[in-house]
KOLNU-97895 format. One record per residue (C-alpha): x, y, z. Coordinates in nm, 4 decimals, decimal comma. Example, Ala and Ser with C-alpha at 12.3 -4.5 7.8 and 13.67 -1.06 7.14 Angstrom:
NODE; 1,2300; -0,4500; 0,7800
NODE; 1,3670; -0,1060; 0,7140
end
This chain:
NODE; -0,0490; 0,7033; 4,9628
NODE; -0,3166; 0,6943; 4,6866
NODE; -0,6551; 0,5831; 4,7660
NODE; -0,7114; 0,1935; 4,6749
NODE; -0,9793; 0,2633; 4,4469
NODE; -0,7608; 0,4952; 4,2193
NODE; -0,4369; 0,3418; 4,1541
NODE; -0,2663; 0,0259; 4,2991
NODE; 0,0740; 0,0448; 4,4631
NODE; 0,3309; -0,1421; 4,2478
NODE; 0,7098; -0,1097; 4,3084
NODE; 0,9271; -0,0627; 4,0153
NODE; 1,1369; -0,3480; 4,1163
NODE; 0,8432; -0,5815; 4,1154
NODE; 0,6308; -0,5209; 3,8035
NODE; 0,6558; -0,6353; 3,4373
NODE; 0,9356; -0,4332; 3,2458
NODE; 0,8423; -0,2261; 2,9450
NODE; 1,0308; -0,1471; 2,6157
NODE; 0,9716; 0,1251; 2,3785
NODE; 0,9886; 0,1153; 1,9920
NODE; 1,3356; 0,0547; 1,8614
NODE; 1,4434; -0,0490; 2,2220
NODE; 1,4635; 0,3232; 2,3166
NODE; 1,5504; 0,3636; 2,6766
NODE; 1,3657; 0,7101; 2,7377
NODE; 1,0371; 0,8085; 2,6004
NODE; 1,0768; 1,2022; 2,5869
NODE; 0,7424; 1,4067; 2,5501
NODE; 0,7550; 1,8005; 2,5357
NODE; 0,4715; 1,9603; 2,7024
NODE; 0,4441; 2,3398; 2,6520
NODE; 0,1455; 2,4884; 2,8431
NODE; -0,0504; 2,7114; 2,5857
NODE; -0,2711; 2,8958; 2,8276
NODE; -0,5436; 3,1451; 2,8669
NODE; -0,7011; 3,3182; 3,1691
NODE; -1,0028; 3,5253; 3,2160
NODE; -0,9258; 3,8964; 3,2427
NODE; -1,2567; 3,9474; 3,4392
NODE; -1,3735; 3,6082; 3,5695
NODE; -1,7414; 3,5927; 3,6702
NODE; -1,7690; 3,5302; 4,0491
NODE; -1,8650; 3,1875; 4,2098
NODE; -2,2260; 3,2772; 4,2874
NODE; -2,3011; 2,9146; 4,4064
NODE; -2,5330; 2,8673; 4,1078
NODE; -2,2985; 2,6481; 3,9299
NODE; -2,1573; 2,6500; 3,5735
NODE; -1,8077; 2,6339; 3,4140
NODE; -1,7502; 3,0060; 3,5668
NODE; -1,6762; 2,8855; 3,9069
NODE; -1,3065; 2,9367; 4,0075
NODE; -1,0880; 2,9572; 4,3312
NODE; -0,9075; 3,2766; 4,4456
NODE; -0,6906; 3,4903; 4,2156
NODE; -0,3677; 3,6455; 4,3119
NODE; -0,5222; 3,9859; 4,3435
NODE; -0,8875; 4,1123; 4,3224
NODE; -1,0022; 4,0961; 3,9518
NODE; -0,8705; 4,1949; 3,7226
NODE; -0,5385; 4,0355; 3,7964
NODE; -0,3306; 4,2214; 3,5429
NODE; 0,0019; 4,0757; 3,6290
NODE; -0,1353; 3,7123; 3,5726
NODE; -0,3288; 3,8007; 3,2476
NODE; -0,0385; 3,9899; 3,1078
NODE; 0,2175; 3,7201; 3,1695
NODE; 0,0041; 3,4754; 2,9753
NODE; -0,0522; 3,7354; 2,7087
NODE; 0,3176; 3,7812; 2,6797
NODE; 0,3519; 3,4262; 2,6339
NODE; 0,1165; 3,4021; 2,3625
NODE; 0,2117; 3,7124; 2,1844
NODE; 0,6038; 3,6693; 2,1978
NODE; 0,7477; 3,3677; 2,3805
NODE; 0,5363; 3,0882; 2,2193
NODE; 0,6775; 3,2077; 1,8662
NODE; 1,0484; 3,2151; 2,0255
NODE; 0,9848; 2,8476; 2,1689
NODE; 0,8803; 2,7284; 1,8195
NODE; 1,2027; 2,8179; 1,6655
NODE; 1,3829; 2,5970; 1,9131
NODE; 1,1457; 2,3032; 1,8666
NODE; 1,1480; 2,3380; 1,4862
NODE; 1,5485; 2,3402; 1,5131
NODE; 1,5253; 2,0039; 1,7090
NODE; 1,2337; 1,8800; 1,5090
NODE; 1,0340; 1,8280; 1,8170
NODE; 0,6837; 1,7198; 1,7923
NODE; 0,5055; 1,8760; 2,1069
NODE; 0,2153; 1,7604; 2,3294
NODE; 0,0474; 2,0797; 2,3741
NODE; -0,1149; 2,1284; 2,7280
NODE; -0,3953; 2,3441; 2,5992
NODE; -0,6436; 2,5776; 2,7360
NODE; -0,9038; 2,5427; 2,4602
NODE; -1,0085; 2,9041; 2,4726
NODE; -0,6835; 2,9595; 2,2831
NODE; -0,8146; 2,7925; 1,9708
NODE; -1,0866; 3,0712; 1,9405
NODE; -0,8937; 3,3509; 2,0672
NODE; -0,5645; 3,3086; 1,8774
NODE; -0,6161; 3,1525; 1,5279
NODE; -0,2536; 3,2235; 1,4439
NODE; -0,1420; 2,9977; 1,7491
NODE; -0,4015; 2,7351; 1,6195
NODE; -0,2494; 2,7417; 1,2626
NODE; 0,0918; 2,7184; 1,3839
NODE; 0,0279; 2,3861; 1,5847
NODE; -0,1763; 2,2411; 1,3298
NODE; 0,0720; 2,2914; 1,0570
NODE; 0,3320; 2,1061; 1,2853
NODE; 0,0898; 1,8235; 1,3566
NODE; 0,1309; 1,8717; 1,7310
NODE; -0,0695; 1,6529; 1,9667
NODE; -0,3044; 1,7963; 2,2278
NODE; -0,3909; 1,7117; 2,5714
NODE; -0,6710; 1,9345; 2,7109
NODE; -0,5744; 2,1747; 3,0063
NODE; -0,9229; 2,2770; 3,0394
NODE; -1,0928; 2,5781; 2,8576
NODE; -0,9418; 2,8515; 3,0982
NODE; -0,6681; 2,8145; 3,3233
NODE; -0,8566; 2,9634; 3,6023
NODE; -1,1654; 2,7715; 3,5940
NODE; -1,1258; 2,4655; 3,8103
NODE; -1,2730; 2,1187; 3,8141
NODE; -1,2975; 2,0602; 4,1845
NODE; -1,5752; 2,3296; 4,2035
NODE; -1,8132; 2,1631; 3,9617
NODE; -2,0888; 1,9034; 4,0158
NODE; -2,0736; 1,5702; 3,8715
NODE; -2,3171; 1,6654; 3,5698
NODE; -2,1228; 2,0045; 3,5336
NODE; -1,7980; 1,8011; 3,4942
NODE; -1,9410; 1,5455; 3,2698
NODE; -2,0702; 1,8302; 3,0549
NODE; -1,7054; 1,9864; 3,0711
NODE; -1,5494; 1,6721; 2,9169
NODE; -1,7776; 1,6664; 2,6217
NODE; -1,7142; 2,0351; 2,5586
NODE; -1,3468; 1,9813; 2,5558
NODE; -1,3791; 1,6810; 2,3071
NODE; -1,6088; 1,8493; 2,0760
NODE; -1,3961; 2,1727; 2,0863
NODE; -1,0730; 2,0066; 1,9912
NODE; -1,2298; 1,7971; 1,7181
NODE; -1,3973; 2,1154; 1,5607
NODE; -1,0762; 2,3193; 1,5735
NODE; -0,8042; 2,0647; 1,4958
NODE; -0,9680; 1,7464; 1,3514
NODE; -0,7900; 1,5469; 1,6493
NODE; -0,9603; 1,3047; 1,9014
NODE; -0,8929; 1,4025; 2,2554
NODE; -0,7117; 1,1366; 2,4295
NODE; -0,5854; 1,2994; 2,7496
NODE; -0,6046; 1,5790; 2,9995
NODE; -0,3984; 1,7776; 3,2482
NODE; -0,6747; 1,9359; 3,4480
NODE; -0,6498; 2,3189; 3,4820
NODE; -0,4035; 2,4121; 3,7360
NODE; -0,4148; 2,0308; 3,8498
NODE; -0,7574; 2,0746; 4,0167
NODE; -0,9175; 1,7270; 3,9734
NODE; -1,2325; 1,6317; 4,1660
NODE; -1,3106; 1,2994; 4,3139
NODE; -1,4966; 1,2183; 3,9997
NODE; -1,2345; 1,3120; 3,7364
NODE; -1,0626; 1,0002; 3,6744
NODE; -1,3966; 0,8283; 3,6229
NODE; -1,5403; 1,0948; 3,3921
NODE; -1,2205; 1,0997; 3,1872
NODE; -1,2558; 0,7171; 3,0952
NODE; -1,6491; 0,7537; 3,0386
NODE; -1,5511; 1,0331; 2,7975
NODE; -1,3232; 0,7973; 2,6183
NODE; -0,9941; 0,9564; 2,7236
NODE; -0,7147; 0,7070; 2,7830
NODE; -0,4541; 0,9120; 2,9945
NODE; -0,4660; 1,1389; 3,2854
NODE; -0,1587; 1,3621; 3,3350
NODE; -0,2514; 1,4855; 3,6797
NODE; -0,0694; 1,2380; 3,8750
NODE; 0,3284; 1,2761; 3,8777
NODE; 0,3594; 0,9535; 4,0738
NODE; 0,5598; 0,7204; 3,8624
NODE; 0,8447; 0,7119; 3,5910
NODE; 0,6195; 0,5143; 3,3487
NODE; 0,2692; 0,5063; 3,2300
NODE; 0,0435; 0,3225; 3,4762
NODE; -0,3016; 0,1839; 3,4913
NODE; -0,5624; 0,3813; 3,6924
NODE; -0,8633; 0,2010; 3,8405
NODE; -1,2011; 0,3264; 3,6725
NODE; -1,5595; 0,2263; 3,6711
NODE; -1,5751; 0,1893; 3,3005
NODE; -1,3398; 0,1928; 3,0198
NODE; -0,9705; 0,2039; 3,0488
NODE; -0,7449; 0,4797; 3,1677
NODE; -0,3669; 0,5279; 3,2481
NODE; -0,1679; 0,7750; 3,4508
NODE; 0,0757; 0,9725; 3,2239
NODE; 0,3077; 1,1265; 3,4563
NODE; 0,3633; 1,4979; 3,3957
NODE; 0,6752; 1,5911; 3,5832
NODE; 0,5886; 1,8955; 3,7998
NODE; 0,9540; 1,8437; 3,9732
NODE; 1,0902; 1,9512; 3,6136
NODE; 0,8409; 2,2207; 3,5360
NODE; 0,9857; 2,5648; 3,4592
NODE; 0,7240; 2,7043; 3,6860
NODE; 0,8127; 2,5078; 3,9894
NODE; 1,1717; 2,6506; 3,9484
NODE; 1,0540; 3,0133; 3,8806
NODE; 0,8246; 2,9939; 4,1978
NODE; 1,1054; 2,9335; 4,4330
NODE; 1,3149; 3,1873; 4,2549
NODE; 1,5742; 2,9425; 4,1192
NODE; 1,7800; 3,0414; 3,8215
NODE; 1,7185; 2,8859; 3,4752
NODE; 2,0683; 2,7337; 3,4395
NODE; 1,9892; 2,5233; 3,7537
NODE; 1,6757; 2,4060; 3,5790
NODE; 1,8719; 2,3067; 3,2778
NODE; 2,1181; 2,1077; 3,4935
NODE; 1,8419; 1,9436; 3,6877
NODE; 1,6765; 1,8207; 3,3580
NODE; 2,0001; 1,6833; 3,2414
NODE; 2,0734; 1,5158; 3,5639
NODE; 1,7342; 1,3694; 3,5776
NODE; 1,7514; 1,2521; 3,2107
NODE; 2,1053; 1,0835; 3,3006
NODE; 1,9438; 0,8632; 3,5580
NODE; 1,6403; 0,7682; 3,3460
NODE; 1,8731; 0,6912; 3,0573
NODE; 2,0909; 0,4613; 3,2566
NODE; 1,7934; 0,2853; 3,4114
NODE; 1,6055; 0,2757; 3,0774
NODE; 1,8720; 0,0051; 2,9609
NODE; 1,7010; -0,2583; 3,1710
NODE; 1,3338; -0,1121; 3,2128
NODE; 1,2311; 0,1849; 2,9829
NODE; 1,1275; 0,5077; 3,1257
NODE; 0,9292; 0,8315; 3,0262
NODE; 1,0301; 1,2006; 3,0777
NODE; 0,8145; 1,4863; 3,0368
NODE; 0,9553; 1,8372; 2,9810
NODE; 0,6766; 2,0570; 3,0949
NODE; 0,7199; 2,4269; 2,9962
NODE; 0,5551; 2,7626; 2,9965
NODE; 0,6044; 3,0115; 2,7020
NODE; 0,6436; 3,3193; 2,9171
NODE; 0,8968; 3,1462; 3,1489
NODE; 1,1347; 2,9433; 2,9428
NODE; 1,0482; 3,1327; 2,6215
NODE; 1,1603; 3,4562; 2,7936
NODE; 1,4675; 3,6208; 2,6142
NODE; 1,6746; 3,5418; 2,9252
NODE; 1,5967; 3,1617; 2,9336
NODE; 1,5386; 3,0476; 2,5861
NODE; 1,9099; 2,9350; 2,5558
NODE; 1,8475; 2,6807; 2,8238
NODE; 1,5549; 2,5081; 2,6225
NODE; 1,8024; 2,4754; 2,3499
NODE; 2,0624; 2,3541; 2,5616
NODE; 1,8448; 2,0576; 2,7304
NODE; 1,6954; 1,9515; 2,4169
NODE; 2,0280; 1,9412; 2,2364
NODE; 2,1591; 1,7400; 2,5249
NODE; 1,8759; 1,4855; 2,5511
NODE; 1,8178; 1,4360; 2,1686
NODE; 2,2073; 1,3765; 2,1083
NODE; 2,1787; 1,0290; 2,2978
NODE; 2,0713; 0,7199; 2,0976
NODE; 1,7869; 0,5534; 2,2349
NODE; 1,5473; 0,8352; 2,2972
NODE; 1,2017; 0,8138; 2,1566
NODE; 1,0895; 1,1739; 2,1018
NODE; 0,7157; 1,1283; 2,1002
NODE; 0,3785; 1,2619; 2,2245
NODE; 0,1772; 1,1656; 2,5184
NODE; -0,0918; 1,0514; 2,2585
NODE; 0,1494; 0,8181; 2,0858
NODE; 0,3017; 0,6898; 2,4060
NODE; -0,0644; 0,6107; 2,5669
NODE; -0,1635; 0,4370; 2,2436
NODE; 0,1559; 0,2339; 2,2414
NODE; 0,1302; 0,1276; 2,6186
NODE; -0,2462; 0,0511; 2,5708
NODE; -0,1644; -0,1996; 2,2841
NODE; 0,1275; -0,3466; 2,4498
NODE; 0,1338; -0,3342; 2,8128
NODE; -0,2004; -0,2294; 2,9773
NODE; -0,3458; -0,5989; 2,9912
NODE; -0,0229; -0,7473; 3,1069
NODE; 0,0109; -0,4786; 3,3714
NODE; -0,3440; -0,5210; 3,5043
NODE; -0,2963; -0,8773; 3,5084
NODE; 0,0009; -0,8609; 3,7225
NODE; -0,1823; -0,6304; 3,9496
NODE; -0,4787; -0,8572; 3,9712
NODE; -0,2495; -1,1417; 4,0829
NODE; -0,0630; -0,9228; 4,3312
NODE; -0,2559; -0,6246; 4,4731
NODE; -0,6146; -0,6044; 4,3511
NODE; -0,8687; -0,7378; 4,6033
end
């Protein structure tokens, strides 16, 4: 159960219903994780700073991990783009922001397509739950300034690196002006989070459909594709009465691999062939929810659950 100072329990059967633009049943957002890891990360020497990290798979350098990410950025990202372009998908990039400096070709390709960006931290192996309050506050400012400088876009949301929030993260997100937190996959709709200042919603990032989850357990890509379609079918049926959201969370080196790319094409073709699907971004959905449903939901919660 979530702590009461973070998010309030509100069963889906007893809350105000939502509708998406043009009465769409499902808001579909596609979130490729474009990532970068340190080859030789600095040790955690207890002196603070953004170089703190948890364990790696092997003593550094972890060549297998670095090479996997490098393969994704060299080859598989570009293979994924072909599929996204074919289906006219506008992505929400879950971005390790070191990519913006390291790979200007990837930056140019994403900006050209007007993708939206949620920060995934600077490096994927530098975690927030080891930072002090002031270090984490500075981290959010760094993320905001870096994204603005390289893309011209304002940072609206974040999936923390490897899902590593501290107890302060949700409050610091709102304090920094972000409006959504993608760490909490605890709902089928956006949902208000309780913060000390500002406004913040949970934007559920579906780890259960994440290609990395399936790969970790050795499950074949055709099983992943069937699970995506099965989940979409239920969301689509339920969305006729109360609109839902579905996040397709991906990793280039996994679903962009030559042996798996056809399954990405397959699931996008299937979902986008249905009427009433709003293919959107997390930024667009968050803006829409904030404008149309945030106040209504908070008012409902204040009457029913808040103390």
